[in-house]
N, C-alpha and C positions, 0 to 999 in steps of 0.2 A: 503493499499499500504506500510506503513511503517512497520508494523509487518511482512508482505510477506518479505521485504528487510532484516529487522533483523533476521527472520529464515533463508533466503539464507546465510548472513554472519556468524551464529551461527552453520549451517550445517557443514556436514562431506566434502562437497564439496568447502564450502567458506573458510576454512582454517581460519578463522578471530579469533577463541579461541586462537591462537597463537602471535596475534597482540600485546598484552602488552612486552611481553617476547621479542620481535622484535623489539619494539621502544625502550625496555630499553637499548638494544644491539646496536641500531644504536646510540643513545645518549651516550653512553659509547665510542663508537670508535671516536666519534667526540671531545668528552672530552680527551681521549687518544692522539688524534691526535694534537691537540690544546696545550696540555700540553707538549708534547714530541717538539713540533716546538718552543715553547717559553721557553723552559728550567726549568719549571716548574714541580718539582719532585711531590709534593703532587697533584696536578691536573692529571698527568701522572698515578700515583697510584690509584687514584680516578675513574679515567675512565677506568683502567684495570679491577678495581673489579666491577664496571657496567656493563661493556662488558661480562665478566666470568658468574655474575649475569643475564644478559639477555640471553645469550646462555643457562645457563642452566634453565633458567624459559621457554625458549621457547621448549626444549627438553621435559621438564616436561608436561607442557601444551598439547605438540602433543600427548604426551603419553597419558595422562588422559582424554582428550575430545574429542580425535579420534580415536585411536588404541585400547582403553579399549571398545568402543562400537563396533569396529568392531569384536574385539576378542570375545567379549560377545554373538555376534549372530551367532558367526561360531562355539562357543562352545553350543548352542542350536541346530544349524542344524546336529552337529554332536552327541548330545545326551550326551555330557560329562555334567557332573555338576561343 
């Protein structure tokens, strides 16, 4: 049952492959907000950097983990190398 659950999470339908980047972006957004409210420049900058890194990681993970598989199968169907 655990194997089936993990397979579902890691498949294209589950989109769990982007979860680490999403979580990093969420943590960065929280740090950014807390730093801005408390007028702490260093925390605000760290939050912004972590948020940007999380957004980039999510996009990269989605492309490499989901879209790459889809496009490789489409290339096989079309007969492109």
